[in-house]
C-alpha positions in Angstrom: 18.9 31.8 -59.2 18.5 35.2 -57.7 18.1 38.2 -60.1 21.2 40.2 -60.4 21.5 44.0 -60.1 22.2 45.5 -63.5 24.6 48.3 -64.4 24.7 50.6 -67.3 27.3 49.7 -69.9 27.5 51.1 -73.4 24.1 51.2 -75.1 22.3 48.9 -72.7 22.0 47.4 -69.3 24.1 44.4 -68.4 23.9 42.1 -65.4 26.2 43.4 -62.7 28.0 40.0 -62.6 29.5 40.6 -66.0 31.0 43.9 -65.1 32.0 42.9 -61.5 33.6 39.7 -62.8 35.7 41.7 -65.2 36.9 43.9 -62.4 37.6 40.8 -60.3 39.6 39.2 -63.0 41.6 42.3 -63.7 42.5 42.8 -60.0 43.4 39.1 -59.7 45.5 39.1 -62.9 47.5 42.1 -61.7 48.0 40.7 -58.2 49.2 37.4 -59.4 51.5 38.8 -62.1 53.5 40.3 -59.3 53.1 37.9 -56.5 51.9 34.6 -58.0 52.8 31.7 -55.7 53.9 29.4 -58.5 56.3 30.5 -61.2 56.4 29.0 -64.7 59.7 27.3 -63.8 58.0 25.4 -61.0 55.5 23.7 -63.3 56.3 20.2 -64.4 56.7 20.3 -68.2 57.0 23.1 -70.6 54.1 25.4 -71.4 54.5 24.6 -75.0 53.5 21.0 -74.2 50.4 22.3 -72.6 49.6 24.4 -75.7 49.9 21.3 -77.8 47.5 19.4 -75.6 44.9 22.1 -74.8 45.1 24.1 -78.1 46.1 21.7 -80.8 47.3 23.8 -83.8 45.8 21.3 -86.2 42.3 21.9 -84.7 39.6 19.5 -83.5 36.6 18.1 -85.2 33.3 18.8 -83.5 31.0 15.7 -83.6 28.2 17.4 -85.4 26.9 17.8 -89.0 26.4 21.4 -89.9 24.5 20.8 -93.1 22.9 24.0 -94.5 22.4 25.8 -91.2 24.4 28.8 -92.6 22.0 29.1 -95.5 19.0 28.7 -93.2 20.2 31.5 -90.9 20.8 33.8 -93.8 17.3 33.1 -95.2 15.8 33.8 -91.8 17.8 37.0 -91.4 19.6 36.0 -88.2 22.8 36.5 -90.3 23.1 39.3 -92.8 26.0 38.0 -94.9 27.2 41.4 -95.9 27.4 42.5 -92.3 29.1 39.2 -91.3 31.7 39.4 -94.0 32.4 43.1 -93.3 33.6 42.5 -89.8 36.3 40.2 -91.2 37.3 42.5 -94.0 39.9 44.1 -91.6 40.9 40.8 -90.1 42.2 39.2 -93.3 38.9 38.2 -94.7 36.5 35.3 -93.9 38.3 31.9 -93.9 37.4 29.3 -96.5 36.1 27.0 -93.8 33.8 29.7 -92.4 32.7 30.6 -95.9 31.6 27.1 -96.6 29.7 26.8 -93.3 27.9 30.1 -94.2 27.1 29.5 -97.8 27.2 25.9 -98.7 24.4 23.3 -98.2 26.3 20.0 -97.6 28.6 20.6 -94.8 29.6 17.7 -92.6 31.5 18.2 -89.4 32.9 21.4 -88.1 36.7 21.8 -87.7 37.7 24.3 -85.1 41.2 25.7 -85.1 43.0 28.6 -83.3 42.6 30.6 -86.5 38.8 30.2 -87.1 37.6 29.9 -83.4 36.2 33.5 -83.6 34.3 32.8 -86.8 32.8 29.6 -85.4 31.9 31.6 -82.2 29.8 34.0 -84.3 28.1 31.3 -86.3 27.2 29.4 -83.2 26.1 32.7 -81.5 23.7 33.3 -84.3 22.4 29.7 -84.0 21.9 29.9 -80.2 20.2 33.2 -80.4 17.8 32.4 -83.3 16.8 28.8 -82.6 13.6 28.5 -80.8 14.0 26.9 -77.3 12.1 26.8 -74.1 15.2 27.7 -72.0 15.4 31.0 -73.8 11.8 31.7 -73.4 11.3 30.6 -69.8 14.7 30.4 -68.3 16.9 33.0 -66.5 17.0 35.3 -69.6 13.3 35.6 -69.5 13.2 36.1 -65.7 14.2 39.7 -66.1 11.1 40.4 -68.1 10.5 40.1 -71.8 11.1 43.9 -72.3 14.6 43.5 -71.0 15.9 40.4 -72.7 17.3 42.5 -75.5 19.7 44.3 -73.1 22.0 41.4 -72.5 25.4 41.1 -74.2 24.2 38.1 -76.1 21.2 39.7 -77.5 21.8 43.4 -77.8 25.4 42.7 -78.8 24.4 40.8 -81.9 24.7 43.3 -84.7 25.0 41.1 -87.7 21.3 40.3 -88.4 18.7 41.8 -90.7 16.5 43.8 -88.4 17.1 43.9 -84.6 18.4 40.9 -82.7 15.1 40.5 -80.8 13.4 40.0 -84.2 15.1 36.7 -84.1 15.4 35.7 -80.5 14.1 32.1 -80.1 12.0 32.6 -83.3 13.3 30.0 -85.8 13.0 26.2 -86.0 16.6 25.5 -87.1 16.9 22.6 -84.6 13.9 20.8 -83.0 14.7 18.7 -79.9 12.8 15.8 -78.6 11.8 15.7 -74.9 14.8 13.6 -74.0 17.1 15.8 -76.0 15.7 18.9 -74.4 16.3 17.4 -71.0 19.9 16.6 -71.8 20.4 20.2 -73.0 18.9 21.5 -69.8 21.1 19.3 -67.7 24.4 19.9 -69.5 23.9 23.6 -70.0 23.6 24.0 -66.2 27.0 22.5 -65.8 29.1 24.5 -68.3 30.5 27.9 -67.3 32.7 30.5 -69.0 35.3 32.7 -67.3 34.0 36.0 -68.7 31.1 35.9 -66.2 29.6 33.9 -63.4 26.7 32.2 -65.2 26.2 28.8 -66.7 25.3 28.2 -70.3 21.7 27.7 -69.1 21.8 31.6 -68.7 23.5 32.5 -72.0 23.7 36.3 -71.3 27.0 36.8 -73.3 28.2 35.7 -76.8 30.2 32.8 -75.5 27.3 31.5 -73.5 24.9 31.8 -76.4 27.3 30.2 -78.8 27.9 27.3 -76.4 24.1 27.0 -76.0 23.8 26.7 -79.8 26.5 24.1 -79.9 24.9 22.1 -77.1 21.5 22.2 -79.0 23.2 20.9 -82.1 25.0 18.1 -80.2 21.9 17.1 -78.3 19.9 16.9 -81.5 22.4 14.6 -83.2 22.8 12.0 -80.5 26.0 13.1 -78.8 26.0 11.7 -75.3 26.5 13.7 -72.1 30.2 12.8 -71.5 31.1 13.7 -75.1 29.2 17.0 -74.8 31.4 18.0 -71.9 34.5 16.8 -73.6 33.8 18.8 -76.7 32.7 21.8 -74.7 36.0 21.9 -72.9 37.9 21.8 -76.3 35.7 24.7 -77.6 36.0 26.8 -74.5 39.8 26.3 -74.6 40.0 27.9 -78.1 37.7 30.7 -77.0 39.6 31.4 -73.7 43.1 30.1 -74.4 44.9 31.9 -71.6 42.3 30.7 -69.0 42.7 27.0 -69.9 46.4 27.1 -70.3 46.5 28.6 -66.8 44.2 25.9 -65.5 46.4 23.4 -67.2 49.4 24.8 -65.4 47.5 24.7 -62.1 46.6 21.0 -62.7 50.2 20.2 -63.8 51.4 21.7 -60.5 49.2 19.1 -58.8 50.7 16.4 -61.0 47.5 16.0 -63.0 48.0 15.9 -66.7 45.5 17.5 -69.0 44.4 14.2 -70.5 43.4 13.1 -67.1 41.3 16.0 -66.1 37.5 15.6 -65.8 35.9 17.9 -68.4 32.8 18.2 -66.4 34.8 19.3 -63.3 36.9 21.8 -65.2 33.8 23.3 -66.9 32.1 23.7 -63.6 31.8 26.9 -61.5 34.9 26.0 -59.4 37.2 26.4 -62.4 35.5 28.0 -65.4 33.3 30.7 -63.9 34.8 34.1 -63.4 34.7 33.6 -59.6 36.2 30.1 -59.8 39.0 31.2 -62.2 39.9 34.2 -60.0 40.5 31.6 -57.2 42.9 29.8 -59.5 44.7 33.1 -60.2 45.4 33.5 -56.5 47.5 30.4 -56.6 49.4 30.4 -59.9 50.8 32.9 -62.3 48.7 33.1 -65.4 49.8 31.7 -68.8 50.1 34.1 -71.7 48.8 33.4 -75.2 48.3 35.6 -78.2 44.7 34.6 -79.0 41.2 34.6 -77.8 38.6 37.3 -78.0 36.2 39.4 -76.1 32.4 39.4 -75.7 31.6 41.2 -79.0 31.4 40.2 -82.7 
């Protein structure tokens, strides 16, 4: 992958692709909201049916055991619990599910819902950032130079640790992968994109990418196979980017392809889930609207 030009944004430097992608999406969004080629009335089925399929209100169980990872991350300083809780004080407080994942030692699977998706995002962001992994140390993040790794949104944007985020970047042995598990992580992370930028999870330069990276590490370490990793990743991305995947669902429905028949690997690829791929979808269909999702900050 060629190195990207970086532009100044806020308190640090970010890859140009992040900023440019945001502009592309904004332009595409405005264009299609006025001249979209397919209106909601032309889609087979009601959008509420797509919401039930893509964003089930009851949530989904992620096929991993969380155990005491929250406690480990607090002990290591990747998460400062006071800072973590403070960001939710104005959002109705930390949910009971998230509180258990943060403070309890015998957690089983993780249940993700529309309500706690942001909390799970931040927990997985901390895990992906702090867990020691060769991809972080020798992959695209490192290709910009060790002195600049801390300027990405996924690193410099993490403000909920004790000390600076780079005090924890790939420093802690929360999850140890075998050679085969690392190979699986390497393979799958290259195939999963997110619509806030143009990079795969192998280049986790924003919070969503780093959180997905942490989730993939967790799944690989616990024997989840490749097909299941893609399936789960699509569920998780859908909660993090609900309007994106509802729109993709509408696009597929216009082609008479139901959501339960889509190939998660294909949908998560660059043609649909990257900023560039999604902007192509927006040129063909009016975007769905949904009152949820979040940005690339804590």
